[in-house]
N, C-alpha and C positions, 0 to 999 in steps of 0.2 A: 461608542464602542470597536467603530473601524478602526481606530490606529492601533486597537490590541490587536485586531487580524492582522494589518500588514506585519506588526513586529511578530505574529504567531506564521507566517509565512516565511519569513528568514528563516526561525525556527526548525520549521519543517525539514527546510532544504538542509541545513548544517546536520539534522540529524540524519537525514539522506547520505550524505558527504561521510559524516564521521563514523557512522554505526552502520551503514546500509540497509538501514530498516528503522521501523519505527514513526517515521516522521510523515509518511502519506497517510497512515490511520486517523490523524489527527486534521488530516484537508477536510473531511466533510463535516466535522462538528465546528471547525472555523467556520465554514463558510454557513452553515445553517444558524450559528448561534451567535457570530460578529458580525457575519456581513448579511444574516438575514433571508438565506438565499433558502426557495422551497427544496426538501429533500433530495426528492427526483434531478431537479436540475442540479443540485451541489454536487451529484455521483456523477453527472457530465463532465461539468467543470473540473472536478478533482482529477478525473481521469487525464484531460488535458494538460491540468498543472504537473501533475508528478511525470508525464510521460516526456514532456517537453525539458522540463528543471533536471530529469534525470540523466538528459543526454550529458551535461556536464561531467557528471560522474564516470559516464561510459566513456567518454574521451580520456580522462585521466587514467580510469583503467586499463584501457586499449594500448595506452604509451607503456604501461608496465607490464605488458603480456600475461596479464590475467584470466584474460577470459577463456571459459572450457568451451568449444565450439561444438564438442560432442554432446554435452549435458543441454546446450541453448538449445539445440535439435531437439534431443530427447523429451527434453521436459517444456522447454520455451512452446515449441509448436503446439504441443495439445493446449498447453495452458491459453496460448493464444485463441484456440477453437472455443476453449471453456468462456473466456470472455464473449466472444461473438454469441455463443448460445444463450448467456445469461442477457446481454442488452438486447437481441432480438426477440427471444422467443419467453424468457422465464419473467422477466419485469413486464412485460406487456400483459402476461398471465394473471399477474396479480391482481384481484378485482379493487376497484378503488375505496370500497367498505366491505367489511367481512368481521367475523365475529370468533376469537378464541376465549373458550370457555364461558360461553355466553355473555363475554364480554365482547362490545363494538370496538371494532379497531378500522383506522384509515390507513390505506397505502403508504402514506408518508410518515405514521406512527412505525409501522412494522418494519418500514427501512432502516429508520433510528434504533428498534428495539435489535434489530438484526445486527446493524452496525454495532449496539455497543455490546453485544453478545462476542462479536470478532473483535473489538478491542479488549476485553478480558481477556480472550483467549492470546492477544497477541501481548498483553503486558504480562500474562505467567510464561509465556516463553521466553520474555527477556528477564524476568525473575528469577525464573527456575531452570533455565537452558544450560546445559552443558558448554565447559569451557574447551577452549579450542585446543588445547593441549592433548585434550582425552580423544581427539578423532581427526588430529589432523594428517598423521604419518599412516594413510591407506591409499592403497591403489583404488583408483574411481571406478563406481558399478554403473553400467548405464543397460537399464533393462525394462520391461514392461511395467513394472512397478511406478517406477518413476515417470513415466506416462502417463499411469492413469492418475497418480497424485496430482500431476501438472494440468489435467484435464480438471479434477473437481477444483483445485485451487484457482484454476481460471473464473469455472464458472462461481463459486463463491465471492472471490473477488470483484467479479464482474460487476455481479449484483448491486455491491455498496461504494463500487468506485474506488477501492483502495488499492494500492501498489501492489501489495501481498507480501513485500519483502520478510515479514518478520513470518509466514507460513514458506516461503518460497528457500530462504537459507535454512531453517533446519532441515527441510528436506533434501537438500543438495550435501547438506553436511553429515546427514544421519542415513539415507539410504541412498545417494551417491557418492558418500564417501569424500567428496571433496575437501582440500585445504578451507580453513575459513577464509583468508581471503580471494581464493577464487571462487568461492560460492558468492561472496559479496558483490565481486565484480560481474559474475553471470546472471545474479539476481538484480543487478541495476538493467543489464541489457536486456533481460525478458521484461522486465516491468516497464521498460521505454517503450518496446514493441507493442506488446499486449494492451496497455493504455491506450497508445495513440489509436491502434486498430478500434479499440473500443470508442473511443471520442469520436473518430473518422463515421462509424456507423449512426452515432448521435445526430450528428448534422444535419440529417435530414427531418429530424422534428423536433429540434432544439433553435430556440431563439437565443443565439449568444450575443452577451455584453463584450464585445470584445476589448474596449478600452479597458475595462475592469479586469480581464480575463488576463491580458498581456502583462498588467501590473502586477498579478500577484505572481505569473510565470517569472518576471524580473527578480521578484524578489525571493523567489524558492530557488530560483537560477544563484544568484548570488550566496543563497546560504549554502547550497550544494559546493560552490568553489570553495567558501573558507572552511567548510566540513572537511574538504579534501586537504586544504591547506594544514587544518588541525590534527588532522589524521596521521601525520607524518611525526608528530611532535605528544598526541594524547593518545593514552590507551583507553580504544572505544569498549572495549569490554567492562571496565571500571565504570563506566558512565550509563552503560546499559541497564543496568536494576534499577540505577535511580530514575532512569527515563520511563523504564517498564513501574514503578509506581505513579509518577505523574500519570500515565496512561490508564493505569488502574482506577485513579481516583475520578478518571474524566468521565472512563465508561459508569461508575457507579452514578455519576452527575445525570448523565444521560438517562440512566432506567429509572433513577428518583424523579426525573424529570417528565419523562414519557408516561410514568403511571399515576402520579400522584398531582401534576400539574396540568 
């Protein structure tokens, strides 16, 4: 199954480079089901993989002058704080064993169930999301609402180790009123910084398999470079719905696996 995991690592990067979101939501399932990593450790690895591999996408967008510094500060700074809160306090506050509706559940099961729910939201966002043309030509808005959403997004994605592009991009487009290309570019920058901050905090209590981690990072980075290239010739919005259906099927698989196996 590991060879499937290496192929999936490349596809994760391609998704991030091509449509700016979605790929990172598959990193934890790939680590858990194809590489057989424990869920909590997988969230730490995911933060590192997504953070480092996204640098290639940021460099490409930086050259195109697509980054919006104001929105990065207003949304990104609270998002980083949210990741810190999630990794430092919320995750450690979850007991190893507890019950929901009289059903016993472990911390690992809870993380995967929470992750599957997030994947479901990601899939619906990609399948039902608005088209770029509907919201591209508006003056950007920077305010408290955007900052609060950034804080909440950081906490949610910090728990599961996802980049959160599927949450960040709609927030920047709908609340921040950024054009789609600027939202994708700014999202990649925010993802990079907050993911690396979250992983650096985990280093104190995680035994990292660096050789394995670097191999996945290299493959994901190659995927992002490929996605950046394909982005020039392929309309990512057309692929987004198809990818959304794939993420939807994966979320249902995890829910079924956690509840019935």
